C-alpha positions as CSV (number, residue, x, y, z in Angstrom):
1,X,57.4,79.9,141.0
2,X,55.2,78.1,138.4
3,X,53.3,81.3,137.7
4,X,56.5,83.2,136.8
5,X,57.3,81.1,133.7
6,X,54.0,81.7,131.8
7,X,54.2,85.5,132.6
8,X,57.8,85.6,131.4
9,X,56.9,84.0,128.1
10,X,53.8,86.3,127.6
11,X,55.9,89.4,127.9
12,X,58.9,88.0,125.9
13,X,60.5,90.5,123.6
14,X,59.9,88.3,120.5
15,X,56.2,88.1,121.2
16,X,56.0,91.9,121.4
17,X,57.7,92.2,118.0
18,X,55.3,89.9,116.4
19,X,52.3,91.7,117.6
20,X,53.8,94.9,116.2
21,X,54.6,93.1,112.9
22,X,51.0,92.1,112.5
23,X,49.8,95.6,113.3
24,X,52.3,96.8,110.7
25,X,51.0,94.4,108.1
26,X,47.5,95.7,108.6
27,X,48.5,99.1,107.6
28,X,50.1,98.1,104.3
29,X,48.2,99.1,101.2
30,X,48.7,95.5,99.9
31,X,46.7,92.9,101.8
32,X,49.2,90.7,103.8
33,X,48.4,87.8,105.9
34,X,49.3,88.1,109.6
35,X,51.7,85.5,111.2
36,X,50.9,83.2,114.0
37,X,52.4,84.2,117.3
38,X,55.1,81.6,118.0
39,X,58.8,81.0,118.1
40,X,60.1,80.7,114.6
41,X,63.2,78.3,114.1
42,X,65.4,77.2,111.3
43,X,67.3,74.0,111.8
44,X,70.0,72.8,109.4
45,X,71.5,69.7,110.7
46,X,74.3,69.5,108.2
47,X,75.5,72.9,109.3
48,X,74.9,72.2,112.9
49,X,72.8,75.4,113.1
50,X,69.6,76.2,115.1
51,X,68.5,79.8,114.4
52,X,65.5,81.6,115.9
53,X,66.4,85.0,114.5
54,X,63.2,85.1,112.3
55,X,61.2,85.1,115.4
56,X,61.9,88.9,115.5
57,X,63.3,89.5,112.0
58,X,60.0,88.7,110.4
59,X,60.1,90.4,107.2
60,X,63.4,88.9,105.8
61,X,61.6,87.5,102.8
62,X,58.9,90.2,102.3
63,X,60.2,92.3,99.4
64,X,57.2,94.6,99.6
65,X,58.4,95.8,102.9
66,X,61.5,97.6,101.7
67,X,60.9,100.9,103.5
68,X,60.3,99.1,106.9
69,X,62.6,99.6,109.9
70,X,64.4,96.8,111.6
71,X,63.5,94.1,112.7
72,X,60.9,94.0,110.0
73,X,63.1,95.0,107.1
74,X,63.5,92.5,104.1
75,X,66.9,90.9,103.7
76,X,68.9,92.1,100.7
77,X,68.8,89.8,97.8
78,X,71.2,87.0,98.2
79,X,72.0,83.7,96.3
80,X,71.2,81.4,99.3
81,X,67.8,80.3,100.6
82,X,67.4,81.6,104.1
83,X,65.1,78.8,105.1
84,X,67.9,76.4,104.4
85,X,71.0,78.2,105.6
86,X,69.5,80.2,108.4
87,X,71.1,83.4,109.7
88,X,74.1,82.6,111.9
89,X,76.0,80.7,109.4
90,X,76.5,84.1,107.7
91,X,76.0,86.7,110.5
92,X,77.3,84.6,113.5
93,X,75.7,85.5,116.8
94,X,73.7,83.4,119.2
95,X,71.1,81.7,117.1
96,X,69.2,80.0,119.9
97,X,68.6,83.3,121.8
98,X,65.2,85.0,121.7
99,X,66.2,88.4,122.8
100,X,68.1,91.0,120.8
101,X,70.7,91.5,123.5
102,X,71.7,87.9,123.8
103,X,71.5,87.1,120.1
104,X,73.4,90.2,118.9
105,X,75.8,90.7,121.7
106,X,76.0,87.2,122.8
107,X,77.7,86.4,126.3
108,X,81.1,87.4,127.4
109,X,83.7,85.6,125.4
110,X,80.9,84.0,123.1
111,X,82.8,82.0,120.4
112,X,80.9,83.4,117.4
113,X,79.8,87.1,118.2
114,X,77.8,88.9,115.5
115,X,80.1,90.0,112.7
116,X,80.3,93.7,111.9
117,X,78.6,94.9,108.8
118,X,82.0,95.8,107.3
119,X,83.2,92.2,107.6
120,X,80.0,90.3,106.9
121,X,81.6,88.9,103.8
122,X,84.1,86.8,106.0
123,X,81.3,84.3,106.5
124,X,81.2,83.6,102.6
125,X,84.9,82.5,102.9
126,X,84.0,79.8,105.3
127,X,82.5,77.8,102.4
128,X,84.0,79.5,99.4
129,X,87.7,78.7,99.2
130,X,88.1,80.1,95.6
131,X,90.1,83.2,95.0
132,X,87.3,85.2,93.5
133,X,84.1,84.7,95.4
134,X,80.8,85.6,93.7
135,X,79.1,88.7,95.2
136,X,81.8,89.1,97.8
137,X,84.1,91.9,96.4
138,X,85.5,92.9,99.9
139,X,86.5,89.2,100.7
140,X,87.9,88.7,97.2
141,X,90.0,91.9,97.5
142,X,91.3,90.9,100.9
143,X,92.6,87.6,99.7
144,X,94.2,89.4,96.7
145,X,96.0,91.7,99.0
146,X,97.2,88.9,101.4
147,X,98.6,87.3,98.3
148,X,100.0,90.6,96.9
149,X,101.8,91.6,100.1
150,X,103.3,88.1,100.5
151,X,101.9,87.6,104.1
152,X,102.9,83.9,103.7
153,X,106.5,85.1,103.8
154,X,106.1,85.4,107.6
155,X,102.9,83.5,108.3
156,X,101.6,80.1,107.4
157,X,98.4,80.3,105.5
158,X,97.1,77.1,103.8
159,X,96.5,77.3,100.1
160,X,98.4,80.6,99.5
161,X,101.6,80.4,97.5
162,X,104.5,82.9,98.0
163,X,104.6,85.8,95.5
164,X,107.6,86.9,93.5
165,X,110.1,89.1,95.3
166,X,113.5,90.1,93.9
167,X,116.5,88.1,94.8
168,X,119.1,90.0,96.7
169,X,122.2,88.1,95.0
170,X,124.4,90.9,93.6
171,X,122.7,93.8,95.3
172,X,126.0,95.2,96.3
173,X,127.0,95.4,92.6
174,X,123.6,96.7,91.5
175,X,123.1,99.7,93.8
176,X,124.8,102.2,95.9
177,X,124.8,102.1,99.7
178,X,123.3,105.7,100.1
179,X,120.2,104.6,98.2
180,X,120.0,101.4,100.1
181,X,120.0,103.0,103.6
182,X,117.2,105.4,102.5
183,X,115.2,102.5,101.0
184,X,115.5,100.5,104.2
185,X,114.4,103.4,106.4
186,X,111.3,104.4,104.3
187,X,110.6,102.4,101.1
188,X,107.4,104.5,100.2
189,X,109.3,107.6,100.2
190,X,111.3,106.3,97.1
191,X,108.4,104.4,95.6
192,X,104.9,104.9,96.9
193,X,103.4,102.0,95.2
194,X,105.9,99.4,96.5
195,X,104.9,96.2,98.3
196,X,107.9,96.6,100.6
197,X,106.6,97.6,104.1
198,X,108.3,99.9,106.7
199,X,110.1,98.0,109.4
200,X,110.7,101.1,111.4
201,X,114.5,100.4,111.5
202,X,116.7,102.7,113.6
203,X,119.5,104.4,112.0
204,X,121.9,102.0,113.4
205,X,119.9,99.0,112.1
206,X,119.5,100.5,108.6
207,X,123.2,101.1,108.4
208,X,124.1,97.6,109.6
209,X,121.7,95.9,107.3
210,X,122.8,98.0,104.3
211,X,126.5,97.1,105.0
212,X,125.5,93.4,105.3
213,X,123.6,93.5,102.0
214,X,126.3,95.5,100.1
215,X,128.7,92.7,100.7
216,X,126.9,90.4,98.2
217,X,128.4,91.2,94.9
218,X,127.8,88.0,92.9
219,X,124.7,86.9,90.9
220,X,122.9,83.6,90.6
221,X,124.8,80.9,88.7
222,X,127.9,83.0,88.4
223,X,126.4,85.5,86.1
224,X,128.4,88.7,85.5
225,X,127.4,92.1,84.3
226,X,127.9,92.6,80.6
227,X,130.9,95.0,79.5
228,X,129.1,98.3,78.8
229,X,129.8,100.5,75.7
230,X,132.1,103.5,76.3
231,X,129.2,105.8,75.8
232,X,127.6,104.6,79.0
233,X,130.7,105.2,81.1
234,X,130.6,109.0,80.4
235,X,129.0,111.3,82.9
236,X,126.3,112.2,80.4
237,X,125.5,109.8,77.5
238,X,125.4,111.3,73.8
239,X,122.3,113.2,73.1
240,X,121.6,111.1,70.1
241,X,121.8,107.9,72.1
242,X,119.3,109.4,74.6
243,X,116.9,110.4,71.8
244,X,117.1,107.0,70.1
245,X,116.7,105.2,73.4
246,X,113.6,107.3,74.3
247,X,112.1,106.2,70.9
248,X,113.0,102.5,71.6
249,X,111.4,102.9,75.1
250,X,108.1,104.1,73.6
251,X,108.3,101.6,70.7
252,X,108.7,98.7,73.2
253,X,105.7,100.1,75.2
254,X,107.5,99.7,78.6
255,X,104.7,101.8,80.3
256,X,102.2,98.9,79.4
257,X,103.5,97.4,82.6
258,X,105.6,100.1,84.2
259,X,104.7,103.4,85.7
260,X,106.7,106.5,84.9
261,X,105.8,109.4,87.1
262,X,102.4,108.1,87.7
263,X,101.5,107.3,84.1
264,X,101.4,103.8,82.6
265,X,100.4,100.3,83.8
266,X,100.4,99.2,87.5
267,X,101.9,95.7,86.8
268,X,105.5,96.5,87.3
269,X,107.6,98.9,89.4
270,X,107.6,102.6,88.9
271,X,110.8,103.5,86.9
272,X,110.7,107.3,87.6
273,X,113.8,107.0,89.9
274,X,115.4,103.8,88.8
275,X,118.6,105.4,87.6
276,X,119.3,106.5,91.2
277,X,118.8,102.9,92.4
278,X,120.6,100.7,89.8
279,X,124.0,101.3,88.1
280,X,124.2,101.8,84.4
281,X,125.9,98.5,83.9
282,X,123.3,96.6,85.7
283,X,120.4,98.3,83.9
284,X,122.2,97.4,80.5
285,X,122.7,93.8,81.4
286,X,119.4,93.4,82.8
287,X,117.6,94.7,79.7
288,X,119.6,92.1,77.8
289,X,118.6,89.2,80.0
290,X,116.5,89.9,83.1
291,X,116.0,86.3,84.0
292,X,119.7,85.8,84.4
293,X,119.7,88.1,87.3
294,X,116.1,87.3,88.5
295,X,115.2,83.9,87.4
296,X,111.5,84.1,88.5
297,X,110.8,87.7,87.3
298,X,107.7,88.0,85.2
299,X,109.4,90.5,82.9
300,X,110.0,89.3,79.3
301,X,113.4,89.2,77.6
302,X,113.1,91.6,74.9
303,X,114.8,91.0,71.7
304,X,117.0,94.1,71.9
305,X,120.3,94.2,70.1
306,X,123.3,95.2,72.4
307,X,123.2,98.7,70.8
308,X,119.5,99.1,71.3
309,X,119.8,98.1,74.9
310,X,122.7,100.4,75.4
311,X,120.5,103.3,74.0
312,X,117.5,102.5,76.3
313,X,119.9,102.5,79.2
314,X,121.2,105.9,78.1
315,X,117.8,107.3,78.1
316,X,116.9,105.7,81.4
317,X,120.0,107.0,83.2
318,X,119.4,110.5,81.8
319,X,115.7,110.8,82.6
320,X,114.8,108.5,85.5
321,X,116.7,110.1,88.3
322,X,115.7,111.1,91.8
323,X,116.7,114.7,91.7
324,X,115.9,115.2,95.3
325,X,118.3,112.4,96.6
326,X,121.1,113.7,98.7
327,X,124.5,113.4,97.2
328,X,126.6,110.3,98.4
329,X,129.7,112.2,99.3
330,X,130.4,110.9,102.7
331,X,132.9,108.1,103.0
332,X,131.6,105.1,105.0
333,X,133.7,102.5,106.8
334,X,131.7,99.5,108.0
335,X,132.0,98.2,111.6
336,X,134.5,95.3,112.0
337,X,131.6,92.8,112.8
338,X,128.9,94.3,110.5
339,X,128.4,91.0,108.7
340,X,127.3,89.1,111.9
341,X,125.2,92.0,113.1
342,X,123.7,92.5,109.7
343,X,122.9,88.8,109.4
344,X,121.2,88.9,112.8
345,X,118.9,91.7,111.7
346,X,118.1,90.0,108.4
347,X,117.0,86.9,110.3
348,X,115.2,89.0,113.0
349,X,113.1,90.7,110.4
350,X,112.6,87.5,108.4
351,X,113.9,89.2,105.2
352,X,114.4,85.7,103.7
353,X,110.7,85.3,104.0
354,X,110.3,87.3,100.8
355,X,113.9,87.6,99.3
356,X,116.2,84.8,98.4
357,X,119.9,85.3,99.1
358,X,122.3,82.5,98.1
359,X,124.7,81.2,100.7
360,X,123.3,82.9,103.7
361,X,122.6,80.8,106.8
362,X,119.0,82.1,107.3
363,X,116.7,81.0,110.2
364,X,113.1,81.0,109.6
365,X,111.6,83.6,112.0
366,X,107.9,83.1,111.4
367,X,105.1,85.0,112.8
368,X,101.8,83.3,114.1
369,X,100.0,80.6,111.9
370,X,97.0,82.4,110.2
371,X,95.4,79.4,108.7
372,X,92.6,79.4,111.5
373,X,93.0,83.1,112.7
374,X,89.2,83.5,112.3
375,X,88.6,80.9,115.0
376,X,90.8,82.6,117.6
377,X,89.2,83.1,121.1
378,X,89.7,86.5,122.9
379,X,91.8,84.8,125.6
380,X,94.3,83.8,122.9
381,X,94.8,87.5,121.8
382,X,97.3,89.9,123.3
383,X,95.8,93.5,123.3
384,X,98.6,94.8,125.3
385,X,97.9,98.3,126.7
386,X,95.6,99.4,123.7
387,X,92.2,100.6,124.6
388,X,90.5,99.1,121.4
389,X,87.3,97.1,121.8
390,X,87.9,93.5,122.9
391,X,86.8,91.8,119.7
392,X,88.6,89.7,117.1
393,X,87.7,92.0,114.2
394,X,88.9,95.0,116.1
395,X,92.1,93.2,117.1
396,X,92.9,92.2,113.4
397,X,92.0,95.6,112.0
398,X,94.2,97.5,114.5
399,X,97.1,95.1,114.3
400,X,97.2,95.6,110.6
401,X,96.9,99.3,110.9
402,X,99.5,99.8,113.6
403,X,101.2,96.7,115.0
404,X,103.5,98.6,117.2
405,X,100.6,99.9,119.2
406,X,100.3,96.4,120.7
407,X,104.0,95.8,121.4
408,X,106.7,98.4,120.7
409,X,109.2,95.7,120.0
410,X,107.0,94.0,117.6
411,X,108.8,92.8,114.4
412,X,105.7,93.2,112.3
413,X,106.3,96.0,109.8
414,X,103.9,98.9,108.9
415,X,102.2,98.6,105.4
416,X,100.3,101.8,105.3
417,X,97.1,100.2,104.2
418,X,94.2,102.6,103.5
419,X,90.8,102.2,105.2
420,X,89.3,99.9,102.3
421,X,92.4,97.7,102.4
422,X,92.3,97.4,106.2
423,X,88.6,96.2,106.0
424,X,89.3,93.9,103.2
425,X,92.2,92.1,104.7
426,X,90.5,92.0,108.0
427,X,87.4,90.4,106.4
428,X,89.8,87.8,104.6
429,X,91.5,86.9,107.9
430,X,88.3,86.4,109.6
431,X,87.2,84.0,106.9
432,X,90.3,81.8,107.7
433,X,88.8,78.9,109.7
434,X,89.2,75.3,110.4
435,X,85.5,74.8,111.8
436,X,84.1,71.7,109.8
437,X,81.7,72.5,107.0
438,X,79.6,69.8,105.2
439,X,81.3,68.8,102.0
440,X,78.1,69.7,99.9
441,X,78.4,73.3,100.8
442,X,82.2,73.7,100.1
443,X,83.4,75.5,97.1
444,X,87.1,74.5,96.3
445,X,89.4,76.5,94.1
446,X,89.9,75.2,90.7
447,X,92.8,72.8,90.1
448,X,96.1,74.4,89.1
449,X,97.0,73.6,85.6
450,X,100.4,71.9,85.1
451,X,100.5,72.6,81.4
452,X,104.3,73.1,80.3
453,X,104.8,73.8,76.7
454,X,107.8,71.9,75.1
455,X,110.3,72.5,72.5
456,X,111.1,75.7,70.8
457,X,107.7,77.1,71.6
458,X,108.1,76.4,75.3
459,X,111.5,78.3,75.2
460,X,109.8,81.3,73.7
461,X,107.0,81.2,76.2
462,X,109.5,81.2,79.0
463,X,111.8,83.9,77.3
464,X,108.9,86.4,76.9
465,X,107.1,85.3,80.3
466,X,103.8,84.8,78.2
467,X,102.1,83.2,81.3
468,X,102.4,86.6,83.1
469,X,99.6,88.0,81.0
470,X,98.1,85.1,79.0
471,X,96.4,81.9,79.7
472,X,97.3,78.8,77.8
473,X,95.3,75.5,78.6
474,X,94.4,76.8,82.1
475,X,97.8,78.1,83.1
476,X,98.7,81.8,83.5
477,X,97.0,85.1,84.1
478,X,94.1,86.6,82.3
479,X,95.4,90.1,81.9
480,X,95.2,89.6,78.1
481,X,93.7,87.1,75.6
482,X,93.3,83.4,76.5
483,X,95.5,81.8,73.9
484,X,94.2,78.2,74.4
485,X,92.4,78.3,71.0
486,X,94.2,81.0,69.2
487,X,94.9,78.9,66.2
488,X,91.2,78.7,65.5
489,X,90.5,82.4,66.5
490,X,93.0,84.5,64.6
491,X,94.3,84.4,60.9
492,X,97.8,83.5,60.4
493,X,99.0,86.4,58.4
494,X,97.5,88.9,60.8
495,X,99.3,87.1,63.8
496,X,102.7,87.4,62.0
497,X,102.1,91.1,61.4
498,X,100.9,91.7,65.0
499,X,103.9,90.2,66.6
500,X,106.1,92.5,64.4
501,X,104.1,95.6,65.5
502,X,101.5,95.1,68.2
503,X,98.7,97.6,68.7
504,X,95.8,98.1,71.0
505,X,92.4,96.8,70.1
506,X,91.0,98.6,73.1
507,X,92.0,102.2,73.1
508,X,90.8,102.8,76.7
509,X,93.0,100.1,78.3
510,X,96.4,101.1,79.7
511,X,97.9,97.6,79.7
512,X,98.7,96.8,76.0
513,X,100.8,94.1,74.3
514,X,104.5,95.3,74.3
515,X,106.7,95.2,71.3
516,X,109.0,92.4,72.3
517,X,111.3,92.8,69.2
518,X,110.7,89.1,68.4
519,X,112.8,87.5,65.6
520,X,111.2,86.3,62.4
521,X,112.1,82.8,63.3
522,X,110.5,83.1,66.8
523,X,107.3,84.5,65.3
524,X,107.2,81.7,62.8
525,X,107.5,79.2,65.5
526,X,104.8,80.7,67.6
527,X,102.3,81.1,64.7
528,X,102.9,77.4,63.6
529,X,102.3,76.2,67.2
530,X,99.1,78.2,67.5
531,X,98.0,76.8,64.0
532,X,99.0,73.2,64.7
533,X,98.2,72.8,68.5
534,X,96.0,75.5,70.0
535,X,92.8,74.8,68.2
536,X,89.1,74.3,68.8
537,X,87.3,71.9,66.6
538,X,84.0,73.5,67.5
539,X,85.2,76.7,65.8
540,X,86.9,75.0,62.9
541,X,83.9,73.2,61.7
542,X,81.7,76.3,61.2
543,X,81.4,77.1,57.5
544,X,80.0,80.4,56.4
545,X,79.9,82.0,52.9
546,X,80.8,85.5,54.0
547,X,80.9,86.8,50.3
548,X,77.1,87.2,49.9
549,X,76.2,90.9,49.5
550,X,72.7,90.4,50.7
551,X,73.8,88.6,53.9
552,X,76.4,91.3,54.7
553,X,73.8,94.1,54.2
554,X,71.4,92.1,56.7
555,X,74.2,91.6,59.1
556,X,75.1,95.4,58.9
557,X,71.5,96.3,59.8
558,X,71.4,93.8,62.6
559,X,74.8,94.9,64.1
560,X,74.1,98.7,64.0
561,X,70.2,98.9,64.3
562,X,68.6,96.0,65.9
563,X,71.2,95.0,68.4
564,X,73.1,98.3,68.7
565,X,76.6,96.7,68.8
566,X,78.2,99.9,67.7
567,X,77.3,101.4,71.3
568,X,80.4,99.5,72.5
569,X,82.5,98.8,69.4
570,X,84.2,101.2,66.9
571,X,83.6,100.6,63.3
572,X,85.1,103.0,60.7
573,X,85.8,105.5,63.5
574,X,82.2,105.5,64.8
575,X,80.9,103.8,67.9
576,X,81.8,103.1,71.5
577,X,85.1,102.5,73.2
578,X,84.2,99.7,75.6
579,X,84.8,96.7,73.3
580,X,87.6,96.0,70.8
581,X,88.0,97.8,67.5
582,X,86.3,95.8,64.8
583,X,87.7,97.6,61.7
584,X,90.0,94.8,60.7
585,X,87.9,91.9,61.7
586,X,87.9,90.4,58.3
587,X,91.7,90.3,58.3
588,X,92.1,89.4,62.0
589,X,89.6,86.8,62.9
590,X,88.3,83.6,61.5
591,X,84.5,83.4,60.5
592,X,84.0,80.3,62.7
593,X,85.3,82.2,65.8
594,X,83.2,85.3,65.0
595,X,80.1,83.1,64.6
596,X,80.7,81.0,67.9
597,X,81.4,84.3,69.8
598,X,78.3,86.3,68.8
599,X,76.2,83.3,69.5
600,X,77.4,82.8,73.1
601,X,80.3,85.1,74.4
602,X,79.9,83.7,77.9
603,X,80.8,80.1,76.7
604,X,84.4,81.4,76.1
605,X,84.7,84.0,78.7
606,X,82.1,83.6,81.6
607,X,82.5,87.1,83.0
608,X,82.6,89.1,79.7
609,X,80.3,92.0,79.6
610,X,79.4,91.3,76.0
611,X,75.8,90.3,76.2
612,X,74.3,87.1,74.9
613,X,71.7,88.6,72.5
614,X,70.0,85.2,71.9
615,X,70.7,85.4,68.1
616,X,69.2,82.9,65.8
617,X,71.7,80.8,63.7
618,X,70.8,83.0,60.7
619,X,71.3,86.2,62.4
620,X,74.6,85.1,63.8
621,X,75.7,84.1,60.2
622,X,74.6,87.5,59.0
623,X,76.5,89.4,61.5
624,X,79.5,87.3,61.0
625,X,79.3,87.9,57.2
626,X,79.2,91.7,57.9
627,X,82.1,91.7,60.4
628,X,84.3,89.6,58.0
629,X,83.6,92.2,55.3
630,X,85.4,94.8,57.5
631,X,89.0,94.7,56.2
632,X,90.0,98.2,56.7
633,X,89.1,99.4,53.3
634,X,86.6,102.2,52.8
635,X,83.0,101.1,52.0
636,X,82.1,102.0,48.4
């Protein structure tokens, strides 16, 4: 017996790999030192990891061995030091094992089997709790999708807030029953980009739920639909109203956010068939004051007059029609007990998890807690009659793809995710863990800003939903410019003109500032607030004499020749389309802001693609002088 142990060690798999590795090194054109034959081990006490993976994976740090086969292949470049973190903290697997079979495949019901290549970024999420994880695009997208599709409506997930979904108050006054039944049966048939999943309702369920919802005729806070002009009660609105409404629709740039037949922005619902869904009176009233009907909607309240809103409505009801929809000619009489049955279905499918409905006695009908779903053991999973591999990644992937395959009576709806979405969400779910991680390795999300503007400016920000696109003092979304220092960035007179007629400074972008039809008083209030409150002293203290012809000429040469800035920026109709137009810089921006930006763009926008060229102070002043000379007037 004593003789067996040395023999077993001598013929160990890792020893054979190390001998082959040394032979492989001797064949390389670059002289490389052979390794001593021994077990290699990485121990991180704080992470409670002991890994022997590098006993076989010997070339992980040898970048000269790029063409080598496994297990001698170098590891792709990563931020972390392998000698500190080891392998299994990212890859999982059995780190103490010294054979490929046990290390990779583990043992039956091994708690941390090797992660599939498609889901390797799940390990990043164990330490990185922020929304956007550096160098982990799949994990980041998965977290975005979990938030977008409102998974917290049915599942508890720590740190994820519920996303906006329309309230259902007044739905029976807003739409028609025929449309509602078709929508409940197959939402994507009406709007392919909808977040609403398919609950696979039977005809009976769809009809009962539609009857239940159609019984709700009142809106939040007793709001009523506005009386509509006589022109909107006609079967066909007047042609001149339709034409003027079309012009207003374009002037307001509704397609900056909304899709119309596949064209426009992806930030709001496709309007191509909205007239077959919503009644003219509702569209008219909603255009006048969307927040009266949907208090949390991110849509701004345009400054339309009643006549303008009516004409936009006339255009929409004439053009945005589902011409393939069947005519609603069949009279329908609800069952005597439709309300009770509809309420039961409403609660069964947890519709209230996403949609608010006032005065309805709903009961939370939640799915499993997903906060630690990445820690689930196989014996905790119900695979049903499926023949999928018995692993957690396979279970989650297939559960997302076809939940009814596990249990025909499952209440989980079908989302129709594509392959990339399935892998991204699976990766994000695998990252959800309660396993303890040393505090020094945790990266927490940034603190949420509680900034709440007050007074007249605060009312304007709320009315026009500025936080839906802009950030101010850490609050909002960065779909557009951060306004936190706008008073030090933009010139007052330019701001006033811009709010009157916004235009795009980046022609290649779909999302553009809409024309909100703001009043002169509102514009004055906003510009005054920018000028008095949203300032940056570091920008305001920069003083540059931009009127020196020699400095302007030097800056022009630096801009176009030495640093090639026109590769990305248009000036006088020449240049690239990547960055913003610079023709009106002299009328649009302040010299202090231009100087600070060209010196160090990443200080203000860390992920900007505008390079830091390492300009000297003099070069930055010269380029600033040149850019400030660009006022839209032709050069002499």
